[in-house]
TIVO-2410 file (N, C-alpha, C; in nm, 3 decimals):
# residues 182
REC num residu      c1      c2      c3 atome chaine
REC   1      X  -2.495  20.878   3.549     N      A
REC   1      X  -2.438  20.781   3.635    CA      A
REC   1      X  -2.311  20.859   3.695     C      A
REC   2      X  -2.278  20.839   3.825     N      A
REC   2      X  -2.157  20.901   3.887    CA      A
REC   2      X  -2.042  20.811   3.856     C      A
REC   3      X  -1.932  20.839   3.928     N      A
REC   3      X  -1.816  20.758   3.930    CA      A
REC   3      X  -1.839  20.618   3.967     C      A
REC   4      X  -1.777  20.527   3.893     N      A
REC   4      X  -1.803  20.381   3.925    CA      A
REC   4      X  -1.671  20.320   3.979     C      A
REC   5      X  -1.691  20.218   4.058     N      A
REC   5      X  -1.571  20.165   4.135    CA      A
REC   5      X  -1.578  20.015   4.107     C      A
REC   6      X  -1.469  19.951   4.062     N      A
REC   6      X  -1.456  19.808   4.043    CA      A
REC   6      X  -1.456  19.738   4.177     C      A
REC   7      X  -1.553  19.644   4.205     N      A
REC   7      X  -1.559  19.576   4.330    CA      A
REC   7      X  -1.517  19.434   4.312     C      A
REC   8      X  -1.508  19.385   4.188     N      A
REC   8      X  -1.466  19.239   4.170    CA      A
REC   8      X  -1.457  19.211   4.017     C      A
REC   9      X  -1.425  19.084   4.002     N      A
REC   9      X  -1.406  19.034   3.859    CA      A
REC   9      X  -1.461  18.882   3.852     C      A
REC  10      X  -1.526  18.847   3.752     N      A
REC  10      X  -1.563  18.708   3.740    CA      A
REC  10      X  -1.440  18.629   3.684     C      A
REC  11      X  -1.390  18.530   3.770     N      A
REC  11      X  -1.278  18.462   3.749    CA      A
REC  11      X  -1.295  18.335   3.661     C      A
REC  12      X  -1.415  18.285   3.658     N      A
REC  12      X  -1.435  18.163   3.587    CA      A
REC  12      X  -1.571  18.097   3.634     C      A
REC  13      X  -1.604  17.997   3.559     N      A
REC  13      X  -1.728  17.906   3.583    CA      A
REC  13      X  -1.695  17.814   3.697     C      A
REC  14      X  -1.800  17.776   3.774     N      A
REC  14      X  -1.781  17.674   3.871    CA      A
REC  14      X  -1.905  17.577   3.864     C      A
REC  15      X  -1.876  17.447   3.835     N      A
REC  15      X  -1.990  17.363   3.818    CA      A
REC  15      X  -2.067  17.377   3.692     C      A
REC  16      X  -2.179  17.297   3.684     N      A
REC  16      X  -2.250  17.288   3.558    CA      A
REC  16      X  -2.377  17.375   3.560     C      A
REC  17      X  -2.418  17.444   3.673     N      A
REC  17      X  -2.543  17.512   3.688    CA      A
REC  17      X  -2.528  17.659   3.676     C      A
REC  18      X  -2.417  17.712   3.624     N      A
REC  18      X  -2.404  17.857   3.607    CA      A
REC  18      X  -2.339  17.937   3.711     C      A
REC  19      X  -2.295  17.871   3.808     N      A
REC  19      X  -2.233  17.945   3.925    CA      A
REC  19      X  -2.093  17.986   3.875     C      A
REC  20      X  -2.041  18.102   3.936     N      A
REC  20      X  -1.919  18.159   3.891    CA      A
REC  20      X  -1.831  18.189   4.012     C      A
REC  21      X  -1.692  18.189   3.995     N      A
REC  21      X  -1.606  18.230   4.087    CA      A
REC  21      X  -1.593  18.375   4.074     C      A
REC  22      X  -1.602  18.456   4.169     N      A
REC  22      X  -1.585  18.598   4.168    CA      A
REC  22      X  -1.467  18.638   4.257     C      A
REC  23      X  -1.363  18.704   4.205     N      A
REC  23      X  -1.261  18.760   4.273    CA      A
REC  23      X  -1.310  18.894   4.331     C      A
REC  24      X  -1.317  18.896   4.461     N      A
REC  24      X  -1.369  19.025   4.525    CA      A
REC  24      X  -1.252  19.121   4.557     C      A
REC  25      X  -1.279  19.248   4.540     N      A
REC  25      X  -1.185  19.353   4.566    CA      A
REC  25      X  -1.241  19.427   4.687     C      A
REC  26      X  -1.338  19.382   4.761     N      A
REC  26      X  -1.392  19.440   4.876    CA      A
REC  26      X  -1.311  19.385   5.005     C      A
REC  27      X  -1.330  19.466   5.105     N      A
REC  27      X  -1.269  19.414   5.234    CA      A
REC  27      X  -1.328  19.285   5.283     C      A
REC  28      X  -1.441  19.266   5.284     N      A
REC  28      X  -1.511  19.135   5.310    CA      A
REC  28      X  -1.556  19.078   5.177     C      A
REC  29      X  -1.506  18.967   5.135     N      A
REC  29      X  -1.533  18.922   4.993    CA      A
REC  29      X  -1.680  18.913   4.961     C      A
REC  30      X  -1.768  18.883   5.052     N      A
REC  30      X  -1.908  18.870   5.017    CA      A
REC  30      X  -1.973  19.003   4.991     C      A
REC  31      X  -1.904  19.114   5.030     N      A
REC  31      X  -1.962  19.242   5.003    CA      A
REC  31      X  -1.960  19.275   4.851     C      A
REC  32      X  -1.902  19.198   4.770     N      A
REC  32      X  -1.903  19.228   4.628    CA      A
REC  32      X  -2.047  19.230   4.570     C      A
REC  33      X  -2.137  19.163   4.654     N      A
REC  33      X  -2.280  19.151   4.616    CA      A
REC  33      X  -2.367  19.234   4.705     C      A
REC  34      X  -2.310  19.314   4.795     N      A
REC  34      X  -2.385  19.380   4.892    CA      A
REC  34      X  -2.435  19.522   4.847     C      A
REC  35      X  -2.389  19.578   4.739     N      A
REC  35      X  -2.423  19.705   4.707    CA      A
REC  35      X  -2.522  19.729   4.587     C      A
REC  36      X  -2.600  19.617   4.564     N      A
REC  36      X  -2.696  19.622   4.458    CA      A
REC  36      X  -2.641  19.551   4.334     C      A
REC  37      X  -2.711  19.568   4.230     N      A
REC  37      X  -2.670  19.507   4.100    CA      A
REC  37      X  -2.535  19.572   4.060     C      A
REC  38      X  -2.447  19.492   3.986     N      A
REC  38      X  -2.317  19.540   3.947    CA      A
REC  38      X  -2.332  19.545   3.794     C      A
REC  39      X  -2.238  19.615   3.733     N      A
REC  39      X  -2.232  19.621   3.585    CA      A
REC  39      X  -2.097  19.591   3.530     C      A
REC  40      X  -2.098  19.584   3.406     N      A
REC  40      X  -1.953  19.553   3.337    CA      A
REC  40      X  -1.889  19.691   3.324     C      A
REC  41      X  -1.764  19.691   3.273     N      A
REC  41      X  -1.691  19.821   3.259    CA      A
REC  41      X  -1.756  19.921   3.173     C      A
REC  42      X  -1.825  19.878   3.066     N      A
REC  42      X  -1.890  19.973   2.974    CA      A
REC  42      X  -2.027  20.020   3.036     C      A
REC  43      X  -2.083  19.954   3.148     N      A
REC  43      X  -2.200  19.997   3.200    CA      A
REC  43      X  -2.324  19.946   3.128     C      A
REC  44      X  -2.299  19.854   3.032     N      A
REC  44      X  -2.399  19.803   2.946    CA      A
REC  44      X  -2.475  19.682   3.002     C      A
REC  45      X  -2.402  19.578   3.052     N      A
REC  45      X  -2.465  19.473   3.115    CA      A
REC  45      X  -2.469  19.479   3.260     C      A
REC  46      X  -2.590  19.452   3.317     N      A
REC  46      X  -2.611  19.443   3.463    CA      A
REC  46      X  -2.628  19.302   3.517     C      A
REC  47      X  -2.577  19.281   3.635     N      A
REC  47      X  -2.578  19.148   3.692    CA      A
REC  47      X  -2.624  19.164   3.832     C      A
REC  48      X  -2.710  19.067   3.879     N      A
REC  48      X  -2.748  19.059   4.024    CA      A
REC  48      X  -2.681  18.938   4.067     C      A
REC  49      X  -2.587  18.958   4.165     N      A
REC  49      X  -2.511  18.838   4.222    CA      A
REC  49      X  -2.578  18.793   4.348     C      A
REC  50      X  -2.580  18.656   4.362     N      A
REC  50      X  -2.621  18.593   4.495    CA      A
REC  50      X  -2.513  18.505   4.534     C      A
REC  51      X  -2.448  18.541   4.647     N      A
REC  51      X  -2.341  18.463   4.705    CA      A
REC  51      X  -2.387  18.333   4.751     C      A
REC  52      X  -2.328  18.218   4.709     N      A
REC  52      X  -2.361  18.088   4.750    CA      A
REC  52      X  -2.259  18.015   4.820     C      A
REC  53      X  -2.139  18.069   4.823     N      A
REC  53      X  -2.030  18.006   4.884    CA      A
REC  53      X  -1.899  18.093   4.888     C      A
REC  54      X  -1.796  18.043   4.955     N      A
REC  54      X  -1.679  18.121   4.974    CA      A
REC  54      X  -1.554  18.042   4.928     C      A
REC  55      X  -1.453  18.110   4.881     N      A
REC  55      X  -1.327  18.052   4.838    CA      A
REC  55      X  -1.220  18.145   4.866     C      A
REC  56      X  -1.099  18.108   4.834     N      A
REC  56      X  -0.982  18.185   4.873    CA      A
REC  56      X  -0.982  18.317   4.790     C      A
REC  57      X  -0.995  18.430   4.861     N      A
REC  57      X  -1.001  18.562   4.794    CA      A
REC  57      X  -1.123  18.600   4.717     C      A
REC  58      X  -1.225  18.525   4.731     N      A
REC  58      X  -1.346  18.556   4.652    CA      A
REC  58      X  -1.459  18.467   4.703     C      A
REC  59      X  -1.568  18.470   4.616     N      A
REC  59      X  -1.695  18.400   4.650    CA      A
REC  59      X  -1.737  18.323   4.528     C      A
REC  60      X  -1.826  18.230   4.560     N      A
REC  60      X  -1.898  18.161   4.450    CA      A
REC  60      X  -2.035  18.228   4.455     C      A
REC  61      X  -2.068  18.266   4.328     N      A
REC  61      X  -2.191  18.347   4.314    CA      A
REC  61      X  -2.282  18.281   4.202     C      A
REC  62      X  -2.407  18.307   4.216     N      A
REC  62      X  -2.511  18.275   4.110    CA      A
REC  62      X  -2.559  18.405   4.064     C      A
REC  63      X  -2.558  18.418   3.931     N      A
REC  63      X  -2.597  18.543   3.856    CA      A
REC  63      X  -2.733  18.517   3.798     C      A
REC  64      X  -2.826  18.601   3.833     N      A
REC  64      X  -2.963  18.587   3.777    CA      A
REC  64      X  -2.950  18.594   3.621     C      A
REC  65      X  -3.004  18.491   3.561     N      A
REC  65      X  -3.019  18.485   3.408    CA      A
REC  65      X  -2.902  18.400   3.354     C      A
REC  66      X  -2.807  18.348   3.442     N      A
REC  66      X  -2.712  18.259   3.398    CA      A
REC  66      X  -2.732  18.129   3.454     C      A
REC  67      X  -2.773  18.026   3.381     N      A
REC  67      X  -2.825  17.893   3.427    CA      A
REC  67      X  -2.736  17.784   3.386     C      A
REC  68      X  -2.624  17.793   3.312     N      A
REC  68      X  -2.547  17.679   3.273    CA      A
REC  68      X  -2.402  17.721   3.264     C      A
REC  69      X  -2.315  17.622   3.255     N      A
REC  69      X  -2.172  17.641   3.251    CA      A
REC  69      X  -2.130  17.735   3.126     C      A
REC  70      X  -2.185  17.702   3.009     N      A
REC  70      X  -2.152  17.779   2.886    CA      A
REC  70      X  -2.174  17.931   2.907     C      A
REC  71      X  -2.294  17.963   2.972     N      A
REC  71      X  -2.317  18.105   2.995    CA      A
REC  71      X  -2.228  18.156   3.087     C      A
REC  72      X  -2.195  18.084   3.196     N      A
REC  72      X  -2.103  18.137   3.299    CA      A
REC  72      X  -1.962  18.150   3.239     C      A
REC  73      X  -1.915  18.065   3.152     N      A
REC  73      X  -1.779  18.085   3.087    CA      A
REC  73      X  -1.784  18.212   2.996     C      A
REC  74      X  -1.897  18.245   2.940     N      A
REC  74      X  -1.904  18.362   2.857    CA      A
REC  74      X  -1.881  18.487   2.921     C      A
REC  75      X  -1.908  18.489   3.053     N      A
REC  75      X  -1.878  18.621   3.132    CA      A
REC  75      X  -1.744  18.624   3.204     C      A
REC  76      X  -1.663  18.513   3.184     N      A
REC  76      X  -1.539  18.515   3.254    CA      A
REC  76      X  -1.456  18.630   3.213     C      A
REC  77      X  -1.388  18.697   3.308     N      A
REC  77      X  -1.304  18.808   3.288    CA      A
REC  77      X  -1.379  18.931   3.301     C      A
REC  78      X  -1.506  18.939   3.313     N      A
REC  78      X  -1.583  19.059   3.327    CA      A
REC  78      X  -1.560  19.125   3.467     C      A
REC  79      X  -1.513  19.248   3.457     N      A
REC  79      X  -1.487  19.333   3.579    CA      A
REC  79      X  -1.640  19.376   3.624     C      A
REC  80      X  -1.654  19.388   3.751     N      A
REC  80      X  -1.787  19.421   3.815    CA      A
REC  80      X  -1.778  19.557   3.886     C      A
REC  81      X  -1.866  19.649   3.844     N      A
REC  81      X  -1.857  19.781   3.899    CA      A
REC  81      X  -1.988  19.819   3.965     C      A
REC  82      X  -1.980  19.915   4.062     N      A
REC  82      X  -2.100  19.973   4.128    CA      A
REC  82      X  -2.069  20.115   4.129     C      A
REC  83      X  -2.180  20.201   4.138     N      A
REC  83      X  -2.163  20.345   4.149    CA      A
REC  83      X  -2.101  20.376   4.286     C      A
REC  84      X  -2.011  20.462   4.279     N      A
REC  84      X  -1.944  20.502   4.407    CA      A
REC  84      X  -2.033  20.541   4.516     C      A
REC  85      X  -2.144  20.609   4.482     N      A
REC  85      X  -2.247  20.650   4.580    CA      A
REC  85      X  -2.305  20.527   4.656     C      A
REC  86      X  -2.312  20.414   4.599     N      A
REC  86      X  -2.364  20.304   4.665    CA      A
REC  86      X  -2.278  20.246   4.786     C      A
REC  87      X  -2.145  20.288   4.786     N      A
REC  87      X  -2.059  20.229   4.889    CA      A
REC  87      X  -2.089  20.312   5.013     C      A
REC  88      X  -2.066  20.241   5.133     N      A
REC  88      X  -2.079  20.313   5.260    CA      A
REC  88      X  -1.968  20.414   5.277     C      A
REC  89      X  -1.990  20.517   5.356     N      A
REC  89      X  -1.888  20.615   5.384    CA      A
REC  89      X  -1.771  20.543   5.465     C      A
REC  90      X  -1.654  20.562   5.423     N      A
REC  90      X  -1.537  20.509   5.505    CA      A
REC  90      X  -1.530  20.561   5.641     C      A
REC  91      X  -1.468  20.488   5.727     N      A
REC  91      X  -1.453  20.541   5.872    CA      A
REC  91      X  -1.343  20.648   5.852     C      A
REC  92      X  -1.336  20.729   5.970     N      A
REC  92      X  -1.238  20.843   5.979    CA      A
REC  92      X  -1.102  20.785   5.954     C      A
REC  93      X  -1.026  20.858   5.880     N      A
REC  93      X  -0.887  20.826   5.845    CA      A
REC  93      X  -0.876  20.694   5.762     C      A
REC  94      X  -0.987  20.650   5.695     N      A
REC  94      X  -0.984  20.550   5.591    CA      A
REC  94      X  -1.033  20.613   5.465     C      A
REC  95      X  -0.985  20.551   5.352     N      A
REC  95      X  -1.018  20.603   5.216    CA      A
REC  95      X  -1.032  20.481   5.121     C      A
REC  96      X  -1.124  20.498   5.023     N      A
REC  96      X  -1.137  20.412   4.918    CA      A
REC  96      X  -1.017  20.444   4.824     C      A
REC  97      X  -0.953  20.346   4.772     N      A
REC  97      X  -0.851  20.364   4.678    CA      A
REC  97      X  -0.895  20.450   4.564     C      A
REC  98      X  -1.011  20.418   4.509     N      A
REC  98      X  -1.077  20.498   4.395    CA      A
REC  98      X  -1.078  20.642   4.421     C      A
REC  99      X  -1.095  20.686   4.545     N      A
REC  99      X  -1.105  20.823   4.580    CA      A
REC  99      X  -0.967  20.896   4.576     C      A
REC 100      X  -0.859  20.819   4.593     N      A
REC 100      X  -0.728  20.868   4.598    CA      A
REC 100      X  -0.672  20.898   4.455     C      A
REC 101      X  -0.715  20.815   4.365     N      A
REC 101      X  -0.660  20.816   4.224    CA      A
REC 101      X  -0.710  20.961   4.165     C      A
REC 102      X  -0.619  21.035   4.110     N      A
REC 102      X  -0.649  21.165   4.044    CA      A
REC 102      X  -0.615  21.273   4.137     C      A
REC 103      X  -0.591  21.248   4.267     N      A
REC 103      X  -0.551  21.364   4.360    CA      A
REC 103      X  -0.418  21.427   4.317     C      A
REC 104      X  -0.410  21.555   4.334     N      A
REC 104      X  -0.281  21.621   4.313    CA      A
REC 104      X  -0.199  21.589   4.436     C      A
REC 105      X  -0.067  21.547   4.402     N      A
REC 105      X   0.025  21.515   4.515    CA      A
REC 105      X   0.107  21.642   4.537     C      A
REC 106      X   0.109  21.686   4.664     N      A
REC 106      X   0.189  21.808   4.696    CA      A
REC 106      X   0.292  21.775   4.802     C      A
REC 107      X   0.406  21.850   4.792     N      A
REC 107      X   0.512  21.838   4.892    CA      A
REC 107      X   0.512  21.952   4.982     C      A
REC 108      X   0.516  21.932   5.109     N      A
REC 108      X   0.520  22.049   5.202    CA      A
REC 108      X   0.671  22.087   5.221     C      A
REC 109      X   0.685  22.220   5.196     N      A
REC 109      X   0.827  22.267   5.216    CA      A
REC 109      X   0.835  22.311   5.364     C      A
REC 110      X   0.917  22.238   5.443     N      A
REC 110      X   0.920  22.256   5.591    CA      A
REC 110      X   0.972  22.407   5.627     C      A
REC 111      X   1.044  22.461   5.533     N      A
REC 111      X   1.102  22.595   5.568    CA      A
REC 111      X   1.000  22.703   5.569     C      A
REC 112      X   0.911  22.713   5.465     N      A
REC 112      X   0.810  22.818   5.468    CA      A
REC 112      X   0.671  22.764   5.472     C      A
REC 113      X   0.657  22.636   5.490     N      A
REC 113      X   0.522  22.570   5.516    CA      A
REC 113      X   0.428  22.591   5.396     C      A
REC 114      X   0.488  22.601   5.276     N      A
REC 114      X   0.393  22.613   5.157    CA      A
REC 114      X   0.403  22.469   5.088     C      A
REC 115      X   0.281  22.445   5.030     N      A
REC 115      X   0.271  22.323   4.945    CA      A
REC 115      X   0.313  22.342   4.800     C      A
REC 116      X   0.381  22.256   4.747     N      A
REC 116      X   0.430  22.261   4.610    CA      A
REC 116      X   0.371  22.139   4.536     C      A
REC 117      X   0.289  22.160   4.426     N      A
REC 117      X   0.247  22.048   4.350    CA      A
REC 117      X   0.372  21.965   4.294     C      A
REC 118      X   0.363  21.838   4.301     N      A
REC 118      X   0.476  21.761   4.251    CA      A
REC 118      X   0.439  21.650   4.148     C      A
REC 119      X   0.294  21.630   4.151     N      A
REC 119      X   0.250  21.529   4.058    CA      A
REC 119      X   0.105  21.491   4.084     C      A
REC 120      X   0.070  21.372   4.038     N      A
REC 120      X  -0.071  21.324   4.045    CA      A
REC 120      X  -0.067  21.178   4.080     C      A
REC 121      X  -0.162  21.135   4.172     N      A
REC 121      X  -0.183  20.990   4.200    CA      A
REC 121      X  -0.249  20.927   4.077     C      A
REC 122      X  -0.172  20.833   4.017     N      A
REC 122      X  -0.224  20.766   3.899    CA      A
REC 122      X  -0.288  20.626   3.940     C      A
REC 123      X  -0.236  20.562   4.049     N      A
REC 123      X  -0.286  20.433   4.083    CA      A
REC 123      X  -0.256  20.407   4.232     C      A
REC 124      X  -0.337  20.311   4.288     N      A
REC 124      X  -0.302  20.269   4.427    CA      A
REC 124      X  -0.289  20.108   4.413     C      A
REC 125      X  -0.175  20.059   4.467     N      A
REC 125      X  -0.148  19.919   4.468    CA      A
REC 125      X  -0.143  19.864   4.619     C      A
REC 126      X  -0.188  19.746   4.624     N      A
REC 126      X  -0.169  19.685   4.756    CA      A
REC 126      X  -0.121  19.542   4.720     C      A
REC 127      X   0.000  19.508   4.748     N      A
REC 127      X   0.059  19.381   4.716    CA      A
REC 127      X   0.073  19.293   4.848     C      A
REC 128      X   0.001  19.336   4.948     N      A
REC 128      X  -0.001  19.255   5.066    CA      A
REC 128      X   0.061  19.315   5.186     C      A
REC 129      X   0.159  19.410   5.165     N      A
REC 129      X   0.232  19.474   5.280    CA      A
REC 129      X   0.187  19.605   5.310     C      A
REC 130      X   0.078  19.648   5.249     N      A
REC 130      X   0.022  19.788   5.273    CA      A
REC 130      X   0.011  19.861   5.135     C      A
REC 131      X  -0.083  19.962   5.143     N      A
REC 131      X  -0.108  20.034   5.020    CA      A
REC 131      X   0.015  20.111   4.979     C      A
REC 132      X   0.033  20.136   4.837     N      A
REC 132      X   0.132  20.212   4.776    CA      A
REC 132      X   0.074  20.303   4.670     C      A
REC 133      X   0.110  20.431   4.680     N      A
REC 133      X   0.059  20.520   4.588    CA      A
REC 133      X   0.150  20.532   4.469     C      A
REC 134      X   0.106  20.523   4.350     N      A
REC 134      X   0.184  20.546   4.230    CA      A
REC 134      X   0.165  20.688   4.185     C      A
REC 135      X   0.270  20.771   4.202     N      A
REC 135      X   0.263  20.915   4.175    CA      A
REC 135      X   0.335  20.954   4.048     C      A
REC 136      X   0.262  21.004   3.950     N      A
REC 136      X   0.341  21.048   3.822    CA      A
REC 136      X   0.393  21.189   3.853     C      A
REC 137      X   0.511  21.187   3.854     N      A
REC 137      X   0.582  21.318   3.898    CA      A
REC 137      X   0.584  21.420   3.781     C      A
REC 138      X   0.558  21.539   3.805     N      A
REC 138      X   0.550  21.657   3.715    CA      A
REC 138      X   0.675  21.671   3.630     C      A
REC 139      X   0.798  21.640   3.684     N      A
REC 139      X   0.920  21.653   3.616    CA      A
REC 139      X   0.951  21.527   3.538     C      A
REC 140      X   0.860  21.435   3.546     N      A
REC 140      X   0.883  21.305   3.471    CA      A
REC 140      X   0.917  21.196   3.559     C      A
REC 141      X   0.878  21.077   3.534     N      A
REC 141      X   0.900  20.956   3.610    CA      A
REC 141      X   0.789  20.932   3.703     C      A
REC 142      X   0.800  20.826   3.787     N      A
REC 142      X   0.706  20.779   3.879    CA      A
REC 142      X   0.774  20.763   4.014     C      A
REC 143      X   0.697  20.794   4.119     N      A
REC 143      X   0.743  20.770   4.254    CA      A
REC 143      X   0.641  20.676   4.317     C      A
REC 144      X   0.699  20.569   4.387     N      A
REC 144      X   0.606  20.486   4.458    CA      A
REC 144      X   0.612  20.518   4.613     C      A
REC 145      X   0.492  20.570   4.662     N      A
REC 145      X   0.498  20.631   4.800    CA      A
REC 145      X   0.414  20.539   4.885     C      A
REC 146      X   0.466  20.490   4.998     N      A
REC 146      X   0.390  20.410   5.088    CA      A
REC 146      X   0.275  20.495   5.149     C      A
REC 147      X   0.155  20.437   5.148     N      A
REC 147      X   0.041  20.518   5.201    CA      A
REC 147      X   0.031  20.500   5.350     C      A
REC 148      X   0.125  20.565   5.428     N      A
REC 148      X   0.127  20.556   5.564    CA      A
REC 148      X   0.123  20.708   5.606     C      A
REC 149      X   0.091  20.721   5.734     N      A
REC 149      X   0.078  20.856   5.789    CA      A
REC 149      X   0.211  20.923   5.782     C      A
REC 150      X   0.320  20.856   5.807     N      A
REC 150      X   0.457  20.924   5.794    CA      A
REC 150      X   0.479  20.981   5.660     C      A
REC 151      X   0.448  20.900   5.556     N      A
REC 151      X   0.477  20.945   5.415    CA      A
REC 151      X   0.375  21.034   5.355     C      A
REC 152      X   0.246  21.003   5.400     N      A
REC 152      X   0.128  21.102   5.358    CA      A
REC 152      X   0.049  21.144   5.477     C      A
REC 153      X   0.098  21.256   5.534     N      A
REC 153      X   0.042  21.305   5.652    CA      A
REC 153      X  -0.101  21.361   5.644     C      A
REC 154      X  -0.138  21.406   5.527     N      A
REC 154      X  -0.273  21.478   5.510    CA      A
REC 154      X  -0.332  21.438   5.372     C      A
REC 155      X  -0.465  21.408   5.375     N      A
REC 155      X  -0.542  21.384   5.254    CA      A
REC 155      X  -0.661  21.475   5.267     C      A
REC 156      X  -0.681  21.553   5.164     N      A
REC 156      X  -0.789  21.647   5.150    CA      A
REC 156      X  -0.874  21.608   5.024     C      A
REC 157      X  -0.966  21.511   5.043     N      A
REC 157      X  -1.051  21.476   4.923    CA      A
REC 157      X  -1.128  21.586   4.866     C      A
REC 158      X  -1.190  21.669   4.958     N      A
REC 158      X  -1.263  21.787   4.899    CA      A
REC 158      X  -1.183  21.884   4.822     C      A
REC 159      X  -1.052  21.902   4.860     N      A
REC 159      X  -0.972  21.986   4.793    CA      A
REC 159      X  -0.895  21.926   4.675     C      A
REC 160      X  -0.908  21.789   4.661     N      A
REC 160      X  -0.850  21.714   4.541    CA      A
REC 160      X  -0.700  21.706   4.558     C      A
REC 161      X  -0.647  21.694   4.689     N      A
REC 161      X  -0.508  21.684   4.700    CA      A
REC 161      X  -0.462  21.596   4.824     C      A
REC 162      X  -0.342  21.557   4.826     N      A
REC 162      X  -0.287  21.498   4.931    CA      A
REC 162      X  -0.137  21.550   4.951     C      A
REC 163      X  -0.091  21.543   5.077     N      A
REC 163      X   0.045  21.603   5.114    CA      A
REC 163      X   0.137  21.486   5.122     C      A
REC 164      X   0.250  21.499   5.066     N      A
REC 164      X   0.358  21.392   5.071    CA      A
REC 164      X   0.469  21.452   5.159     C      A
REC 165      X   0.509  21.383   5.258     N      A
REC 165      X   0.622  21.435   5.349    CA      A
REC 165      X   0.759  21.423   5.266     C      A
REC 166      X   0.843  21.520   5.292     N      A
REC 166      X   0.978  21.522   5.228    CA      A
REC 166      X   1.070  21.427   5.291     C      A
REC 167      X   1.039  21.303   5.286     N      A
REC 167      X   1.128  21.202   5.345    CA      A
REC 167      X   1.245  21.162   5.249     C      A
REC 168      X   1.369  21.145   5.299     N      A
REC 168      X   1.485  21.110   5.209    CA      A
REC 168      X   1.453  21.002   5.125     C      A
REC 169      X   1.476  21.028   4.984     N      A
REC 169      X   1.464  20.923   4.887    CA      A
REC 169      X   1.322  20.890   4.836     C      A
REC 170      X   1.223  20.937   4.914     N      A
REC 170      X   1.082  20.895   4.878    CA      A
REC 170      X   1.039  20.953   4.744     C      A
REC 171      X   1.074  21.058   4.697     N      A
REC 171      X   1.030  21.112   4.571    CA      A
REC 171      X   1.126  21.093   4.460     C      A
REC 172      X   1.225  21.012   4.477     N      A
REC 172      X   1.312  20.975   4.367    CA      A
REC 172      X   1.237  20.892   4.269     C      A
REC 173      X   1.233  20.952   4.136     N      A
REC 173      X   1.144  20.878   4.034    CA      A
REC 173      X   1.206  20.748   3.990     C      A
REC 174      X   1.117  20.661   3.962     N      A
REC 174      X   1.160  20.527   3.898    CA      A
REC 174      X   1.213  20.540   3.767     C      A
REC 175      X   1.329  20.476   3.739     N      A
REC 175      X   1.401  20.500   3.616    CA      A
REC 175      X   1.417  20.359   3.557     C      A
REC 176      X   1.387  20.335   3.425     N      A
REC 176      X   1.410  20.214   3.361    CA      A
REC 176      X   1.337  20.094   3.439     C      A
REC 177      X   1.227  20.105   3.493     N      A
REC 177      X   1.159  20.005   3.558    CA      A
REC 177      X   1.206  19.982   3.708     C      A
REC 178      X   1.295  20.060   3.755     N      A
REC 178      X   1.333  20.046   3.897    CA      A
REC 178      X   1.255  20.134   3.975     C      A
REC 179      X   1.249  20.112   4.109     N      A
REC 179      X   1.157  20.183   4.200    CA      A
REC 179      X   1.214  20.286   4.287     C      A
REC 180      X   1.319  20.367   4.225     N      A
REC 180      X   1.377  20.476   4.303    CA      A
REC 180      X   1.481  20.427   4.400     C      A
REC 181      X   1.503  20.497   4.499     N      A
REC 181      X   1.613  20.465   4.598    CA      A
REC 181      X   1.570  20.340   4.670     C      A
REC 182      X   1.668  20.258   4.703     N      A
REC 182      X   1.655  20.135   4.766    CA      A
REC 182      X   1.666  20.148   4.907     C      A
***
């Protein structure tokens, strides 16, 4: 099995007939069921989802083999994964967050145009105002880098790296839970 991507999580039971609320992490919430069967984090349990309704930030789904509320409650909290290869190719200049995690972050030196490794992308967050890369810096600490063209002018998935622009204050590491320069 290749790399797996979390596309959603079972948030709870809905009704008495085994339906579940699924929090979707896909662009269109119903796509949580569009890529074939999903599996749990361990890859042990497989689920076939059938979307039967929509809710805020997710969908109501029926899972094959789950027929009552007790069974639905038993799977609450289960994260749902698909193989990365099952997802469609992203459009040009678009990326799956999962593909960015693990990339080497490099800083371009404007004077001699050489790239210098500065850390690694550990996570990608989206709190509603746009994606933010969490970069573990080689010298210690963490930098939160907005995933914009100005801050990240180049992404080379095949090469396993991305370029971070030397913007003032951008690479100041977070200290004691603070987020670098304000």
